[in-house]
C-alpha positions in Angstrom: 105.6 104.3 85.4 108.1 107.0 85.1 107.1 110.3 83.7 109.0 110.9 80.4 109.1 114.1 78.1 105.4 113.6 76.5 104.3 110.7 78.7 101.5 111.5 81.1 101.6 110.0 84.7 99.0 107.6 85.6 96.1 108.5 88.1 97.7 105.9 90.4 101.3 107.3 90.5 99.9 110.9 90.9 97.8 109.8 94.0 101.0 107.8 95.2 103.1 111.0 94.9 100.5 113.2 96.4 100.1 110.7 99.4 103.9 110.7 100.0 104.0 114.6 99.9 101.3 114.9 102.0 102.7 112.2 104.8 106.1 114.0 104.6 104.5 117.4 105.3 102.0 116.3 108.2 102.0 114.3 111.4 99.7 112.0 113.2 97.6 114.6 114.4 96.6 115.7 111.1 95.4 112.3 109.9 93.6 111.7 113.2 91.8 115.1 112.8 90.8 114.2 109.3 89.8 110.7 110.1 87.5 112.1 112.8 86.2 114.7 110.4 85.4 111.8 107.9 83.7 109.6 110.4 81.4 111.9 111.6 80.4 113.1 108.2 79.8 109.3 107.2 77.8 109.1 110.4 75.6 111.9 109.6 75.0 111.0 106.1 74.2 107.1 106.3 71.4 105.2 107.7 71.8 104.5 111.3 70.5 101.1 111.0 73.5 100.1 108.7 76.3 102.2 110.3 75.7 102.0 114.1 78.4 102.0 116.7 79.3 98.6 116.3 80.1 99.1 112.6 82.5 101.9 113.8 83.9 99.7 116.5 84.9 97.1 114.0 86.3 99.8 111.5 88.1 102.2 113.7 88.4 103.4 117.1 85.2 104.6 118.9 84.8 106.0 122.6 
């Protein structure tokens, strides 16, 4: 949906545009660091029985 004079942008379009702007101004290192932070936060806040090392191996890179 293109933005016109009195037409609001949809949430999906705003998210897409924000993602595009972020990807233009950040490199791979930025995404790796934030992915690691998110993984650590998820690991700390979830039940260890439901999110063990196998879960993370299946869903991302784990050392």
